[in-house]
Backbone bond lengths (Angstrom), bond angles and torsions (degrees), N, CA, C in turn:
res aa  C-N    CA-C-N  psi(-1)  N-CA   C-N-CA  omega(-1)  CA-C   N-CA-C  phi
1 M - - - 1.490 - - 1.579 109.08 -
2 P 1.297 117.60 134.34 1.481 119.47 178.75 1.544 112.08 -58.74
3 K 1.366 115.53 147.59 1.467 118.86 176.41 1.526 112.98 -84.01
4 H 1.353 117.92 -30.77 1.453 118.37 178.28 1.466 116.03 -143.03
5 L 1.312 119.82 -37.14 1.461 121.49 176.26 1.520 113.20 -73.35
6 T 1.307 117.29 153.45 1.450 121.88 170.88 1.527 108.66 -82.94
7 D 1.315 115.99 162.02 1.449 121.55 172.74 1.556 112.05 -52.37
8 A 1.309 114.27 -43.21 1.398 118.54 -179.57 1.501 114.37 -65.33
9 Q 1.304 116.21 -33.72 1.499 119.52 175.25 1.471 112.36 -69.04
10 I 1.331 116.83 -39.12 1.463 120.07 178.94 1.524 109.15 -68.84
11 Q 1.264 120.56 -37.82 1.467 123.75 174.83 1.488 112.77 -66.76
12 S 1.347 118.28 -35.68 1.451 121.19 171.60 1.481 113.13 -59.14
13 Y 1.341 115.96 -48.10 1.491 119.06 179.21 1.493 110.30 -58.48
14 G 1.319 119.86 -50.02 1.423 121.61 177.16 1.524 116.65 -57.45
15 R 1.270 115.90 -37.42 1.462 122.27 -179.33 1.587 113.35 -79.14
16 D 1.341 114.06 -46.96 1.470 120.30 -173.08 1.464 116.18 -98.75
17 G 1.283 118.32 -19.86 1.449 125.46 -177.12 1.542 111.40 85.95
18 F 1.259 119.95 10.93 1.448 128.30 175.10 1.516 113.73 -157.60
19 C 1.346 113.79 162.10 1.439 118.58 175.31 1.539 109.64 -145.93
20 S 1.356 116.13 129.00 1.466 121.52 -170.54 1.499 106.50 -165.02
21 P 1.352 116.18 150.90 1.454 128.15 -17.05 1.530 113.62 -78.98
22 I 1.281 115.61 152.53 1.507 121.05 175.60 1.481 109.09 -122.23
23 D 1.312 120.56 125.78 1.354 127.40 -177.68 1.565 110.22 -73.69
24 V 1.317 118.42 123.01 1.509 117.77 177.84 1.519 108.74 -115.91
25 M 1.298 120.32 -40.93 1.473 119.56 -179.88 1.538 105.92 -154.83
26 S 1.382 113.57 173.73 1.415 119.61 179.86 1.523 112.11 -72.57
27 E 1.284 115.91 158.19 1.521 119.35 175.65 1.483 110.60 -56.95
28 A 1.340 118.85 -37.50 1.447 120.71 -177.71 1.521 109.18 -64.98
29 A 1.330 116.62 -41.21 1.505 118.97 179.97 1.500 109.12 -65.51
30 A 1.355 117.34 -38.12 1.460 119.75 -177.21 1.547 107.88 -68.37
31 M 1.315 120.16 -35.64 1.448 126.20 -178.60 1.511 107.17 -66.49
32 D 1.376 117.67 -40.40 1.424 117.93 177.07 1.583 113.67 -64.15
33 L 1.306 117.45 -38.28 1.521 123.31 174.25 1.539 106.84 -64.05
34 R 1.304 117.47 -41.66 1.514 119.60 -177.94 1.497 107.17 -62.01
35 Q 1.338 117.07 -46.82 1.489 120.19 178.40 1.463 113.45 -58.19
36 R 1.308 119.13 -41.51 1.425 123.04 177.53 1.488 110.59 -65.67
37 L 1.307 119.57 -40.35 1.461 122.58 177.23 1.553 112.85 -62.39
38 E 1.385 112.53 -46.24 1.444 118.52 -178.69 1.571 110.49 -70.88
39 N 1.206 119.77 -28.33 1.499 122.69 171.30 1.544 110.58 -65.94
40 A 1.350 115.31 -41.75 1.389 118.26 175.23 1.565 115.18 -66.00
41 E 1.323 116.65 -35.06 1.455 123.18 174.58 1.536 111.26 -63.68
42 A 1.356 115.23 -36.59 1.490 118.80 176.25 1.511 113.94 -72.70
43 R 1.337 117.35 -33.20 1.448 124.02 -179.66 1.557 109.82 -76.84
44 F 1.292 115.54 -41.78 1.477 120.46 -171.87 1.568 112.50 -126.63
45 P 1.337 113.91 61.76 1.526 114.26 -170.31 1.565 112.87 -61.78
46 D 1.341 115.65 -35.78 1.424 115.60 -179.55 1.496 116.79 -67.98
47 A 1.372 114.71 -24.19 1.479 120.57 178.25 1.479 114.49 -87.64
48 L 1.360 118.47 -4.59 1.449 121.11 -175.28 1.547 108.25 -137.16
49 N 1.338 118.90 22.41 1.480 119.56 178.55 1.540 106.68 -73.58
50 P 1.423 114.38 174.70 1.436 113.42 -178.20 1.521 120.25 -62.41
51 H 1.386 116.28 -12.89 1.428 120.02 175.20 1.472 113.75 -95.83
52 Q 1.396 118.28 0.04 1.411 123.67 -175.64 1.542 111.58 -131.97
53 R 1.426 114.79 58.37 1.367 118.17 -175.50 1.501 112.40 -118.65
54 N 1.369 119.18 9.88 1.463 121.63 -179.75 1.529 107.52 -92.59
55 N 1.346 115.08 139.49 1.453 123.05 170.31 1.539 115.95 57.25
56 T 1.331 113.43 36.81 1.446 120.92 175.70 1.584 111.47 -64.42
57 H 1.275 117.97 -20.88 1.483 120.58 179.11 1.566 109.78 -60.44
58 L 1.327 120.92 -23.44 1.384 124.96 -178.44 1.485 116.06 -78.99
59 S 1.329 114.60 -13.83 1.497 116.94 -179.72 1.529 113.99 -139.60
60 F 1.308 120.01 6.73 1.433 121.09 176.12 1.572 109.67 -137.04
61 S 1.362 113.10 122.70 1.449 119.17 -173.72 1.525 115.32 -59.08
62 V 1.314 118.18 -35.14 1.478 120.05 -179.88 1.510 111.95 -62.65
63 I 1.314 118.56 -40.08 1.493 119.52 179.80 1.529 110.65 -78.17
64 D 1.305 115.80 -32.61 1.495 120.65 169.59 1.509 113.39 -52.85
65 E 1.321 112.20 -50.37 1.472 119.68 179.03 1.490 115.34 -61.65
66 I 1.336 117.00 -37.33 1.491 122.54 175.36 1.517 110.34 -65.94
67 A 1.333 115.48 -47.19 1.485 119.86 179.40 1.532 116.19 -58.33
68 H 1.356 116.08 -33.52 1.426 121.36 178.81 1.537 112.56 -103.31
69 H 1.324 117.25 18.84 1.516 119.81 -177.51 1.503 108.11 -62.09
70 P 1.305 117.28 127.85 1.430 116.77 -174.81 1.514 115.43 -66.55
71 V 1.346 124.47 -25.99 1.447 125.45 175.60 1.539 106.99 -68.48
72 I 1.328 117.38 -45.95 1.476 118.94 177.39 1.539 109.32 -58.28
73 L 1.258 120.06 -47.06 1.468 124.28 -178.20 1.537 111.48 -63.70
74 N 1.337 115.60 -36.33 1.472 120.84 179.59 1.557 106.21 -62.18
75 A 1.308 115.06 -48.71 1.522 119.31 178.78 1.479 114.66 -58.52
76 V 1.399 113.99 -45.71 1.451 119.43 -179.62 1.569 108.72 -64.64
77 E 1.335 117.02 -42.36 1.462 118.19 178.39 1.510 112.99 -58.86
78 D 1.304 117.27 -35.45 1.466 120.03 177.50 1.537 113.46 -58.48
79 I 1.333 116.24 -19.44 1.434 118.17 -177.62 1.543 113.38 -108.00
80 I 1.380 115.58 -42.64 1.487 119.60 -173.41 1.466 113.54 -110.26
81 G 1.360 119.76 0.07 1.430 121.90 177.47 1.481 115.05 96.96
82 P 1.339 118.64 177.78 1.487 123.46 -167.84 1.520 113.89 -84.10
83 D 1.222 124.69 -16.35 1.415 125.61 179.28 1.526 111.25 -96.43
84 I 1.363 116.42 106.36 1.447 121.83 -166.23 1.457 112.81 -130.75
85 V 1.348 121.35 132.16 1.474 125.32 171.37 1.582 107.72 -119.67
86 I 1.308 114.31 158.26 1.497 120.40 177.09 1.499 106.39 -105.09
87 F 1.389 114.19 123.60 1.479 117.27 175.06 1.453 113.54 -87.07
88 G 1.309 120.43 -36.31 1.523 119.76 -177.61 1.523 110.84 -174.88
89 T 1.301 112.31 171.01 1.458 122.26 172.74 1.484 113.49 -134.85
90 V 1.268 116.35 152.88 1.496 123.12 173.34 1.492 109.23 -138.69
91 L 1.319 116.68 138.80 1.544 123.28 169.75 1.450 107.12 -94.33
92 F 1.315 116.37 120.91 1.461 123.65 175.87 1.549 105.41 -107.56
93 I 1.310 114.72 99.55 1.487 120.99 -177.03 1.500 108.35 -119.66
94 K 1.321 116.43 122.23 1.432 121.37 171.11 1.506 112.44 -111.94
95 E 1.310 117.42 125.34 1.467 120.88 -178.55 1.534 108.95 -75.43
96 P 1.298 119.01 162.75 1.449 121.74 173.86 1.564 111.62 -54.39
97 G 1.321 116.19 129.63 1.466 118.53 179.47 1.507 114.88 74.55
98 D 1.345 117.07 3.94 1.464 122.17 -177.66 1.488 111.66 -61.65
99 P 1.357 122.24 128.96 1.471 122.15 179.23 1.511 112.38 -80.93
100 G 1.343 117.68 -3.38 1.470 119.60 179.87 1.444 113.78 -58.14
101 F 1.345 115.99 137.41 1.508 120.20 178.34 1.545 107.86 -142.39
102 V 1.351 115.46 165.00 1.433 122.34 175.35 1.516 106.01 -115.82
103 S 1.287 114.43 127.19 1.462 120.37 -178.70 1.588 109.44 -79.68
104 W 1.341 115.84 164.39 1.437 118.81 176.35 1.469 112.10 -62.24
105 H 1.408 116.28 125.41 1.464 118.03 -174.07 1.507 107.28 -161.94
106 Q 1.352 116.68 172.97 1.462 123.86 174.26 1.544 108.72 -121.39
107 D 1.317 117.60 130.28 1.470 120.30 -176.93 1.490 114.64 -60.83
108 A 1.315 115.17 -28.45 1.490 117.33 -176.36 1.527 116.48 -74.98
109 T 1.336 116.13 -2.71 1.430 121.85 -170.00 1.528 111.10 -57.79
110 Y 1.345 117.04 -55.53 1.440 121.52 -171.40 1.479 120.62 -108.37
111 M 1.375 116.80 -7.62 1.467 121.86 -166.40 1.498 109.80 -76.98
112 G 1.296 123.40 -24.40 1.525 119.85 177.02 1.538 109.82 84.98
113 L 1.335 120.90 8.48 1.440 121.00 -179.52 1.544 109.26 -87.91
114 E 1.357 113.22 118.27 1.461 118.22 -177.17 1.563 108.09 -131.97
115 P 1.383 116.39 141.96 1.472 126.13 -9.62 1.527 111.60 -74.62
116 H 1.310 118.21 179.66 1.418 123.47 -173.63 1.516 110.39 -85.19
117 D 1.269 113.39 63.19 1.538 117.78 -177.77 1.486 114.77 -112.62
118 G 1.397 117.41 11.41 1.437 121.13 177.01 1.564 110.59 -79.39
119 I 1.316 116.30 -175.99 1.445 121.97 177.45 1.540 110.11 -149.32
120 T 1.237 118.03 139.94 1.452 126.90 177.71 1.522 112.73 -101.17
121 A 1.337 118.98 129.64 1.467 124.33 178.18 1.510 106.19 -111.40
122 W 1.350 116.46 131.19 1.437 124.48 -175.15 1.547 105.47 -124.40
123 L 1.465 113.95 102.73 1.474 116.58 -174.87 1.519 108.17 -102.08
124 A 1.321 118.53 133.99 1.446 124.17 -179.52 1.469 109.53 -89.66
125 L 1.373 114.46 129.19 1.544 119.24 171.85 1.492 109.21 -108.28
126 S 1.390 119.33 3.39 1.385 123.54 171.80 1.488 107.91 -149.61
127 P 1.342 120.98 166.49 1.469 116.83 -179.52 1.516 112.51 -58.85
128 S 1.260 115.77 133.03 1.481 125.15 179.68 1.497 106.55 -114.14
129 T 1.348 116.77 97.04 1.484 123.14 -171.69 1.534 109.11 -120.33
130 V 1.298 114.90 173.27 1.461 116.36 173.28 1.504 111.90 -60.20
131 E 1.329 116.77 -38.88 1.490 121.19 -178.12 1.493 111.60 -68.97
132 S 1.346 116.05 -33.65 1.520 117.39 178.70 1.530 114.60 -90.10
133 G 1.314 117.43 1.49 1.453 122.00 174.42 1.458 114.43 89.18
134 C 1.326 117.43 49.00 1.483 122.38 172.78 1.440 113.93 -63.22
135 M 1.242 118.35 166.34 1.497 122.58 178.92 1.528 107.76 -72.07
136 S 1.357 115.95 149.47 1.406 125.70 170.35 1.480 111.13 -123.34
137 M 1.301 120.28 137.80 1.470 123.22 -177.87 1.487 111.75 -123.13
138 L 1.297 113.17 151.41 1.488 122.41 175.26 1.550 107.08 -103.19
139 P 1.320 115.82 98.76 1.541 114.30 -173.00 1.456 115.98 -62.59
140 G 1.349 114.03 144.92 1.483 120.79 179.46 1.519 114.48 84.48
141 T 1.341 119.23 -10.58 1.447 118.32 -174.90 1.529 111.73 -73.92
142 H 1.337 118.54 -11.09 1.460 118.26 176.03 1.533 111.32 -70.51
143 L 1.321 117.09 -12.38 1.537 121.36 -179.97 1.610 105.83 -85.19
144 D 1.314 119.31 -5.97 1.473 120.98 177.19 1.509 112.26 -87.10
145 H 1.254 117.45 176.19 1.441 128.63 170.36 1.481 110.19 -72.49
146 I 1.341 118.07 177.63 1.469 120.72 170.24 1.576 108.00 -79.20
147 H 1.307 114.06 122.40 1.477 119.58 -179.54 1.509 111.90 -75.31
148 D 1.346 116.87 162.59 1.401 121.05 172.32 1.511 110.75 -69.29
149 H 1.352 116.93 127.00 1.425 122.58 177.43 1.500 110.88 -109.50
150 K 1.319 116.65 134.88 1.462 120.33 176.31 1.515 110.21 -99.36
151 D 1.300 118.07 130.15 1.494 125.14 176.40 1.528 106.26 -76.03
152 T 1.371 116.14 115.00 1.464 117.42 179.31 1.576 110.77 -105.69
153 F 1.325 116.70 -25.67 1.477 119.23 -171.69 1.478 114.79 47.16
154 A 1.349 115.21 30.83 1.515 121.84 -178.01 1.534 108.21 -61.58
155 E 1.319 113.90 138.81 1.451 118.97 -172.48 1.459 117.47 -52.39
156 N 1.381 120.00 -41.48 1.430 123.49 -178.21 1.509 113.09 -99.27
157 N 1.306 118.14 9.94 1.478 119.44 175.53 1.536 106.82 -88.72
158 I 1.333 113.90 119.15 1.484 120.01 -171.02 1.580 112.35 -86.14
159 L 1.330 115.49 2.41 1.458 115.11 170.52 1.525 109.63 -77.10
160 T 1.354 115.68 158.27 1.451 119.31 -171.54 1.567 112.28 -56.98
161 R 1.329 112.89 -52.68 1.477 117.36 -177.58 1.568 110.04 -100.15
162 G 1.321 119.25 7.30 1.490 118.67 -173.36 1.496 110.87 58.02
163 Q 1.337 115.66 31.89 1.421 121.39 -177.52 1.532 113.45 -63.29
164 A 1.376 116.70 141.61 1.447 116.58 -171.97 1.531 109.57 -148.28
165 I 1.348 114.71 146.29 1.397 120.40 172.92 1.516 107.49 -107.73
166 D 1.351 116.48 144.22 1.457 117.78 172.93 1.593 108.12 -83.44
167 V 1.332 112.45 119.79 1.442 120.47 -173.44 1.543 108.60 -111.15
168 G 1.291 119.28 131.25 1.439 124.80 -175.92 1.506 107.99 -65.03
169 A 1.369 119.14 152.50 1.397 122.41 176.25 1.489 115.11 -68.20
170 D 1.365 115.60 -16.56 1.433 118.00 -177.62 1.480 114.16 -87.00
171 M 1.374 116.70 -1.57 1.441 121.77 -178.87 1.520 109.88 -73.09
172 A 1.302 122.35 125.80 1.447 127.46 -177.33 1.569 110.08 -91.48
173 A 1.355 117.34 109.65 1.457 117.60 -178.32 1.489 109.37 -93.45
174 I 1.323 113.68 154.02 1.474 122.80 175.89 1.537 108.95 -111.91
175 D 1.348 116.98 126.67 1.455 120.98 179.00 1.545 108.89 -84.93
176 L 1.360 116.17 134.04 1.475 120.75 -179.54 1.484 108.32 -100.48
177 V 1.329 117.88 84.81 1.463 123.46 176.42 1.524 110.46 -80.74
178 L 1.358 112.29 126.96 1.508 120.03 -176.97 1.492 109.93 -128.02
179 R 1.278 116.80 140.99 1.487 121.79 168.97 1.522 105.91 -89.80
180 P 1.376 117.32 161.36 1.489 120.59 178.07 1.544 106.80 -57.24
181 G 1.355 112.73 130.42 1.472 118.99 177.22 1.575 112.67 101.30
182 Q 1.323 116.15 -7.51 1.455 122.04 176.39 1.562 107.15 -101.43
183 M 1.339 112.82 157.22 1.468 118.19 177.08 1.529 109.62 -135.77
184 S 1.346 112.29 168.79 1.490 119.48 169.44 1.548 105.84 -123.27
185 L 1.294 117.58 156.27 1.398 122.75 169.31 1.470 110.20 -120.39
186 H 1.318 117.67 143.32 1.503 117.20 -179.23 1.577 112.47 -148.48
187 H 1.303 111.64 152.51 1.486 119.31 -176.92 1.482 108.08 -78.77
188 P 1.426 118.51 149.97 1.456 120.01 177.39 1.533 117.63 -63.68
189 R 1.353 115.71 -15.27 1.452 113.61 -179.96 1.533 112.62 -102.99
190 V 1.315 120.13 -6.64 1.453 121.53 -175.34 1.586 107.38 -66.65
191 V 1.303 116.79 135.62 1.517 120.65 -179.68 1.552 107.23 -79.93
192 H 1.342 116.32 130.11 1.443 121.17 -178.71 1.527 110.55 -149.31
193 A 1.306 115.55 168.18 1.399 123.67 -178.01 1.520 112.01 -162.38
194 S 1.375 119.71 175.95 1.422 119.17 172.81 1.567 107.97 -154.06
195 Q 1.291 117.05 158.05 1.438 119.64 -172.87 1.566 109.86 -106.90
196 P 1.314 120.28 172.36 1.498 119.16 179.70 1.573 109.46 -64.05
197 N 1.325 110.19 165.66 1.419 119.68 178.11 1.525 110.52 -92.28
198 A 1.356 111.72 105.31 1.486 119.60 178.88 1.523 115.52 -93.08
199 S 1.351 113.41 6.46 1.464 118.48 -178.97 1.485 110.31 -91.16
200 D 1.348 112.03 177.66 1.473 121.92 179.36 1.533 113.24 -96.15
201 H 1.331 117.33 14.47 1.476 119.28 179.49 1.503 111.53 -135.50
202 R 1.304 119.38 157.63 1.459 122.40 174.40 1.502 112.71 -63.12
203 R 1.301 118.91 140.19 1.464 124.63 166.61 1.494 109.84 -103.25
204 I 1.382 114.18 110.04 1.435 119.89 -176.25 1.463 112.00 -114.19
205 G 1.325 116.18 117.80 1.444 120.27 173.87 1.514 111.45 -124.74
206 V 1.345 114.89 131.26 1.419 124.27 171.67 1.470 112.43 -97.49
207 V 1.276 114.91 117.37 1.495 121.32 -166.76 1.553 109.74 -115.47
208 I 1.321 118.88 120.13 1.454 123.53 172.99 1.519 106.03 -96.52
209 Q 1.323 113.31 110.01 1.496 121.03 -172.27 1.483 113.14 -130.39
210 Q 1.266 117.75 86.47 1.486 127.58 13.51 1.510 108.72 -137.68
211 Y 1.323 118.05 170.11 1.449 124.07 162.99 1.521 106.02 -84.44
212 L 1.360 113.85 130.53 1.484 118.47 -176.67 1.508 110.83 -119.20
213 P 1.355 119.98 143.16 1.435 124.73 165.58 1.525 103.28 -76.26
214 H 1.357 113.30 159.02 1.452 119.56 -172.01 1.529 118.74 -63.88
215 H 1.354 116.69 -16.69 1.496 117.75 -176.81 1.528 110.56 -86.89
216 V 1.325 117.23 -6.86 1.530 116.30 179.14 1.496 107.56 -80.44
217 R 1.321 114.10 140.35 1.481 118.92 179.98 1.554 110.17 -127.08
218 E 1.347 112.52 153.90 1.446 121.86 172.80 1.500 108.64 -85.07
219 T 1.324 121.17 117.47 1.461 125.86 -170.42 1.553 111.95 -101.61
220 K 1.347 117.34 -6.92 1.493 118.32 -175.04 1.493 113.64 -114.97
221 G 1.361 116.61 -0.84 1.457 118.54 -176.20 1.544 108.28 179.44
222 E 1.315 113.65 -168.16 1.451 116.74 179.88 1.467 114.25 -67.97
223 G 1.308 117.85 132.02 1.460 123.79 178.45 1.490 113.82 -84.14
224 L 1.310 120.35 97.26 1.451 125.42 -174.49 1.493 107.77 -106.53
225 V 1.412 115.93 122.24 1.434 122.15 -175.14 1.494 112.18 -143.58
226 Q 1.267 115.04 165.45 1.489 123.15 168.50 1.537 110.04 -109.80
227 W 1.334 117.36 142.41 1.426 118.78 168.83 1.462 109.06 -68.97
228 A 1.449 115.63 139.74 1.455 119.88 175.47 1.466 113.46 -117.81
229 R 1.400 115.04 -42.31 1.480 118.92 -172.26 1.532 106.64 -166.37
230 G 1.325 114.43 149.52 1.466 122.60 175.07 1.489 116.22 86.75
231 S 1.280 120.05 -145.21 1.417 124.26 -175.23 1.523 111.08 -73.31
232 A 1.346 116.89 171.10 1.451 122.05 -174.76 1.461 113.34 -63.17
233 V 1.382 116.73 156.47 1.460 120.75 177.81 1.499 111.42 -58.64
234 P 1.363 119.65 129.85 1.447 117.63 -177.37 1.496 109.87 -72.70
235 S 1.397 113.84 158.80 1.436 124.47 -174.44 1.468 116.96 -58.03
236 H 1.330 116.30 -24.67 1.482 120.33 -178.45 1.530 113.14 -74.74
237 H 1.389 113.97 -4.54 1.505 115.99 178.84 1.612 105.15 -117.40
238 T 1.287 111.52 160.37 1.475 118.42 169.21 1.554 107.18 -103.56
239 E 1.392 114.60 124.83 1.457 117.42 -175.70 1.539 110.25 -84.81
240 M 1.248 116.13 136.86 1.504 124.58 173.86 1.481 112.61 -107.50
241 P 1.344 119.11 140.80 1.488 118.61 179.20 1.493 114.66 -79.48
242 R 1.321 114.76 163.44 1.483 121.86 173.55 1.534 108.13 -78.59
243 P 1.335 117.39 147.77 1.437 119.33 -179.92 1.557 112.10 -71.57
244 L 1.309 112.80 147.39 1.521 119.85 177.11 1.492 111.12 -88.77
245 G 1.332 117.62 -11.59 1.451 121.04 179.47 1.548 109.49 -176.63
246 D 1.298 118.15 -167.76 1.422 121.57 179.08 1.508 112.86 -86.41
247 M 1.312 116.39 129.59 1.402 125.32 175.53 1.549 116.73 49.13
248 E 1.328 112.95 46.72 1.464 121.95 174.98 1.550 106.19 -83.47
249 P 1.329 115.89 153.40 1.449 120.01 -172.34 1.556 113.92 -54.00
250 D 1.305 116.27 -44.76 1.488 119.95 -177.43 1.568 111.46 -65.59
251 G 1.337 114.80 -39.89 1.459 117.05 177.60 1.489 112.31 -67.79
252 I 1.394 117.42 -38.62 1.428 120.10 177.64 1.554 111.24 -63.11
253 A 1.362 116.18 -38.16 1.442 120.31 -175.47 1.539 108.57 -72.06
254 W 1.330 117.94 -39.45 1.496 118.21 178.60 1.519 110.54 -68.14
255 R 1.310 117.79 -38.57 1.481 119.69 177.80 1.446 110.85 -63.49
256 E 1.357 123.34 -44.67 1.402 127.19 -178.41 1.600 107.08 -60.92
257 H 1.340 113.33 -43.27 1.490 117.53 -178.14 1.564 111.79 -62.95
258 V 1.328 117.05 -52.87 1.427 120.16 -174.87 1.505 108.48 -66.45
259 N 1.375 119.71 -36.92 1.493 119.52 177.71 1.536 114.58 -62.78
260 G 1.394 112.17 -34.08 1.497 117.17 174.47 1.495 110.81 -65.46
261 V 1.315 117.09 -43.60 1.487 120.16 179.13 1.439 110.48 -65.34
262 W 1.347 120.75 -38.09 1.443 124.03 178.76 1.549 109.76 -64.72
263 S 1.305 115.95 -42.15 1.428 119.30 -177.73 1.511 112.27 -62.92
264 D 1.369 118.16 -40.03 1.422 122.59 175.18 1.482 113.56 -59.02
265 I 1.387 115.28 -40.64 1.438 123.97 -172.58 1.542 106.86 -75.92
266 L 1.302 117.66 -49.93 1.523 121.83 -174.11 1.476 110.55 -68.38
267 Y 1.329 119.25 -31.38 1.433 118.34 -176.72 1.584 112.70 -102.23
268 E 1.276 116.25 16.60 1.431 117.88 177.48 1.506 114.38 -56.84
269 N 1.296 117.74 124.49 1.499 125.56 177.19 1.552 110.60 68.29
270 A 1.371 118.29 13.03 1.473 120.56 175.69 1.527 110.92 -76.21
271 D 1.384 115.91 153.84 1.481 118.74 -177.52 1.531 109.29 -83.16
272 Q 1.394 118.03 -18.88 1.406 118.71 174.85 1.523 108.09 -149.17
273 K 1.339 111.77 179.45 1.469 117.34 -171.22 1.538 107.04 -143.84
274 R 1.369 113.37 132.88 1.547 116.25 -179.55 1.536 104.90 -102.95
275 A 1.384 112.12 -178.30 1.428 120.45 -177.53 1.519 114.97 -81.09
276 F 1.334 119.17 1.23 1.388 123.22 179.46 1.457 112.56 -142.28
């Protein structure tokens, strides 16, 4: 019997490659987490600026708590099973009027995680609407192969390489509108994108990318993960500890290490390299 998702939600994920919206917590609880995150941004601006938003769960307790949230893990377990590790996190924050966008792409393209059996959770800490640039998904595309991606390095494209897939005009996208405290789950091969934030408020998404079952391996570099649930971390991964507080030396060191490994993996064979 599922721990959190309904049978219909599980079927939706299998059919479409995503499931949304999923209730995780109240809006009040999400607002508390948002306040803690924004307090951390004020205290440590250099560690949480737009070029420093990968793997903040390793050095900030508020993101660590989200990544290990039992309701999120229950929903993930309903799809990938009880043995779960955390590969990484990304903060996707768009400021009011921000021209930043995410082109059509598949997460599995460059990460080196094989097979493609992980799952990404996207938790909203602010309203994620069409106006504020919510994610849009092309249902069923997770059943396809990895498409050819063109590296654009476009100025306002917030993906590392500005990688993009040419998507036909006849493809019908679904917008994943979320209130604070709701999340979506999506498959690493599903084609998705998001538009600029045309609203007057921040769009804040905390993204766990990805939760992995134990048989998934990193094929392009060191596999650095945190234990989340179930049996011990398998030997083909290196286990990282949870932070004891904000910006402690060990957490900073682990975050710098894994971000360096990610950079080498994500920019493999690229013509240029950006700061994120």
